[in-house]
N, C-alpha and C positions, 0 to 999 in steps of 0.2 A: 529467568527468561524461559518462555514457552518453547516447546519443540517447533512450533510454527515460526517463531522469530528466529530460531537457529537456522531453519530452512531458508527463511528470507535472507539471512546474512550470507548463506552459501550462494544463493542466487545473485546477491549483490556483488559477490566476489567475481562473477563473470564480467560485470560492468567495470570493476576495478581493473580487470585484465585488459579491457578495451582501452581504458585510459593509458595503461602502460604501452599497449600496441600503438596508440596514437602518437606517442613520442618517437616511435621508430619509423613512422611514415611521414617524413618531413621534406623529402625532396623527390625530384623526378616527375615525369609526365603523369598527369592524372592525380596529382597530390590532393587537390581540393575535393575531387570526386571520391577518393578513397576515404578521406576524412568524413565527408558527409554520410557515407555508408556506416561508418563507425558510430557517429552521433545518433543516427536514426535507430540503429540496432540497440544502442544503450538505453534510449527512451522506451522502446518496445519491451526490453527485458525488465526494466524497473517497474513498468506498469504491470507486467505479468507477475512479477514477484509480489507486488502489493495485492493483486487479485488472489494469488495463491495463499498469501498470509491470512487474509480475511476469511477465506473458506476453511483453512486448516485450524486457525485459532478458535473459531466458533465450535468446530467439532471437538477440539481439545477441551474447551470449557465445559461442554456437556459431559465429556468423559470424567472430568473432575467432579461433576455433580452427580455422578452415578451413585445411587443409594448404597451406603456402606456404613461401617461402624463409626465413621467419622461424621456422619450426617444424622441428625435426629430422625427417628423412625417416622415415616409418613410425610416428612417435610417436602419431599420431592415425588409425591405420588403420581404426578403427571410427567415424570422424567422421560419415560419411554416415548410418549406421544410428542413431547417437546423436542426430544433428540431427533426423532424421525423427521419432524417438520423442519428443524433447523438444517439438517443435512440436505433435505430436498431444496430448501430455499437457497442455501449456499451454492448448490450445483447450478442454480438458475442465474447466479450472479455473473452475467456475461459482461456487464459494464460496472466495475467497482467505483463509480463516482460517489461523491459525498452523500447525495440523497439516498442512493441505493444501499450503501454501506450503513448509513445511519438507521435507515428503516429496518434493515436486516437484524441488527443487534437490539434495537428497541423492541421489535416484534418477538424475538426469540428469548431474550434475556432481560428485557426491561432496562437496557443499558444504553445511555446516550454516548456512544463512543466518540462522536464528533466534538463533544464538550471538552475533550482533552487534546485537541489539535492545536493549541496555542504553543507553538514550538519555535525554536531557532535553528535554522539550517543555513541556506545561502543568505537568508535574511530572517528577521523576526516576523512571525506570523501570528495574527489573531485567529480565533476560530473562523471568523467570516472570510478573512483573506486566505486562510489555508484551504477552506472549502472551494473557493474560487480558483486557486492555483491548482488544486487537485483535478478539478473538472477541466481546466485548460490542458494540463498534461495528458489527461485521458483523451481529450479531443485530438491532441497532436498524435497520440499513439494510434488512434483510430484512423486518422488520415494517412499516416505512414504505413500501417499494416494493410490498408486497402488500396494503396497506390495512389492516393489523392494528393492534391497540393496542400502545403502547409496552410494553416489558418492565416488570413490576412488581417484579422482584427486584433491581433496580439502584438502590441508595440514592443514588448520586451523580447520578442524573438526576431525582431527586424534588424537588418543591417543599417548602416548610416544612410544608405540610399532608399531605405524603406522596404527592402526585399525580405520576406520571411525566410529564415534559415536556422539550422541547428549548429551549434558550435561545441567545442570541448567544454567551455565554461557552462553552457546550458546543460549539457549531458551530466556534468558533475553536480549541477544544481538540482537536476531531477533526481539523481541518485541520493543526494543528501536530504532532499525534501521527503521522499518516501521513507527513507531510513529513520528520520526523526519522527514522522507520523506513526510508523509501525512500533517504534520503541515506546513512545508515549502511550499508544493504545494498549500495548502489552502490559505495561505497569498498571495502568488504570483498570483494565479488565480483571487482572488478578485480584486487586483490592475490592472490586465490585463483587466478585464471587464470594469473598469472605464476608463482607458486610451485608449483602442482600440475602445470601443463602446460608450463612452461618457455618461455613466450613471451619473446621478447627485449625487448619493450617492453610497457608497460601498455596494455591495449586501449582505455582511456579515462582 
C-alpha cells in the first residue's frame, strides 16, 4: 500500500465518523436538516480524499523511480524533467474526474489508470460505468461545495417523489466507491512501475 493510499484511508476515516454521528442524530427538531448536512459533508470529503490520493500517489511513483542502484543506469535519464512536470500537472488537477485523472497518468507515466476501475463497491462497476459514476459524484461535489442545487438528471439520487437528495446510503456508497477505485489504482500502479520501468522490487 502506498503512503498516498494510507493518507486516503485516514481521510476516509473522517467520513466513517460522520456515519457514526448520523446514528446519534435520530430525533428532535431539524433532524432531516442535520442529516442532509452530514451527507453533503461526506461526499465533499470523499471527493477531496480522491483528489489528494491522485496527486500524492503520482509524486510517490516518481520518487520510486528516482535513479538509484535498483534502477539500470540511464534508464530514467529524463526523470528530473518528468518529475517536475508531473508535480506541476498534479497541482493543476482541480477537478479529478475520470478524463483528467486518466490523462494525468497517461501523460506522465504512460499508464492508463482508468483501465483498472472495474471494481465492486456499492455495486459492480465496469470501467465505463465507473468513469460515469465518478464524474457524477464529482459533479455533486461541485454543486454542494459551491452552494448550488443538486443535479436533477441523476435518477439514483432522487427520492420517490423525484426530488434530488443525499442520504446515508448514498454517502456510504460514495465512500465505498472511491475507496475501491483508489485501492485498485494503487495495486495496478505499483505493478506498472515494475513492469514498465524495471524496478527490482515493487515500490509499495
